[in-house]
C-alpha positions in Angstrom: -54.3 -6.3 -2.3 -53.6 -6.6 1.4 -55.9 -5.3 4.1 -54.2 -3.4 6.9 -55.7 -2.7 10.3 -56.3 1.0 11.1 -58.4 1.1 14.3 -61.3 -0.4 16.1 -64.7 0.9 14.8 -65.5 2.5 18.2 -62.4 4.7 18.1 -63.9 6.7 15.2 -66.7 9.1 16.2 -69.2 10.7 13.8 -67.7 14.1 12.6 -65.0 13.8 15.2 -61.3 13.4 15.1 -59.8 11.4 12.3 -57.2 8.7 12.7 -54.0 8.9 10.8 -52.0 5.9 9.6 -48.7 5.5 7.8 -48.3 4.3 4.3 -46.2 4.6 1.1 -47.6 6.7 -1.7 -45.8 6.1 -4.9 -42.8 4.8 -2.8 -42.7 8.0 -0.6 -43.6 7.9 3.1 -46.9 9.6 3.7 -50.0 9.3 5.9 -53.6 8.4 5.2 -56.5 9.2 7.4 -59.9 7.9 8.2 -63.0 9.8 9.4 -66.6 8.8 10.1 -69.3 10.8 8.3 -73.0 9.9 8.0 -72.2 6.6 9.8 -69.6 5.5 7.2 -65.8 5.3 7.5 -64.1 7.3 4.6 -60.3 7.3 4.1 -58.0 9.4 2.0 -54.4 10.1 1.4 -53.5 13.0 3.7 -52.5 15.4 0.8 -54.3 18.5 -0.3 -55.3 18.5 -4.0 -53.9 22.0 -4.4 -50.4 21.5 -3.0 -49.4 18.2 -1.5 -49.3 19.2 2.2 -51.1 17.4 5.0 -54.7 18.6 5.6 -55.1 18.3 9.4 -54.9 21.4 11.7 -53.3 19.3 14.4 -53.0 15.5 14.2 -56.5 14.1 13.5 -58.3 17.4 13.1 -59.7 17.2 9.6 -63.2 18.7 9.8 -63.9 22.4 9.8 -66.0 24.0 12.5 -69.4 22.7 11.4 -68.2 19.1 11.1 -69.7 18.9 7.6 -66.6 19.2 5.5 -63.0 18.2 5.5 -60.8 21.3 5.3 -57.1 21.9 4.4 -55.5 23.8 7.3 -53.0 25.5 4.9 -55.1 26.5 1.9 -58.7 26.5 3.2 -59.9 24.0 0.5 -63.2 22.4 1.4 -63.8 18.7 0.6 -67.0 16.6 0.7 -66.3 13.8 3.2 -68.1 11.1 1.2 -66.3 11.7 -2.1 -63.2 13.8 -1.4 -64.5 16.3 -4.0 -63.2 19.9 -3.5 -66.2 22.3 -3.5 -64.3 25.4 -2.6 -60.8 26.9 -2.4 -57.8 26.9 -4.7 -58.3 23.4 -5.9 -62.1 23.6 -6.6 -63.1 20.7 -8.8 -60.1 18.6 -7.6 -60.3 15.5 -5.4 -58.5 13.9 -2.5 -57.1 10.4 -3.3 -59.6 7.9 -1.9 -58.3 4.9 0.0 -60.4 1.8 0.0 -61.6 0.9 3.5 -63.7 -1.9 5.0 -65.4 -2.0 8.3 -66.4 -5.3 9.7 -66.3 -7.2 13.0 -65.6 -3.9 14.9 -62.5 -3.1 12.8 -61.6 -0.7 10.1 -59.0 -1.7 7.6 -57.5 -0.2 4.4 -56.5 -2.0 1.2 -53.3 -1.5 -0.7 -53.3 -0.8 -4.4 -50.7 -0.1 -7.1 -49.9 3.3 -5.7 -50.6 3.0 -2.0 -48.6 0.4 -0.1 -48.1 -0.6 3.5 -45.0 0.7 5.3 
């Protein structure tokens, strides 16, 4: 597993805009995203669990109005930021695909796996 730099820690604000990053998901070009929630960086594949469309309203806008949930701009599915679990909408009970991230020395990095690869 390789670790790939996403951003500096100070670029990610609590409940604020997420940062998108390119990757390959099962060999197809896709994006991942990282957000900060409850002081922790959480990253996911940028695909709704209902239909595989990107979640963000505009690039980086993943949270709904209260800043408590990640929301799919197309379907209105609501996801818990810490787990990616869908608590409401057409894919209730589904999950976003988690991407392993580490945060150390002021940097946030993601780790490749068998399905997610670096571009």
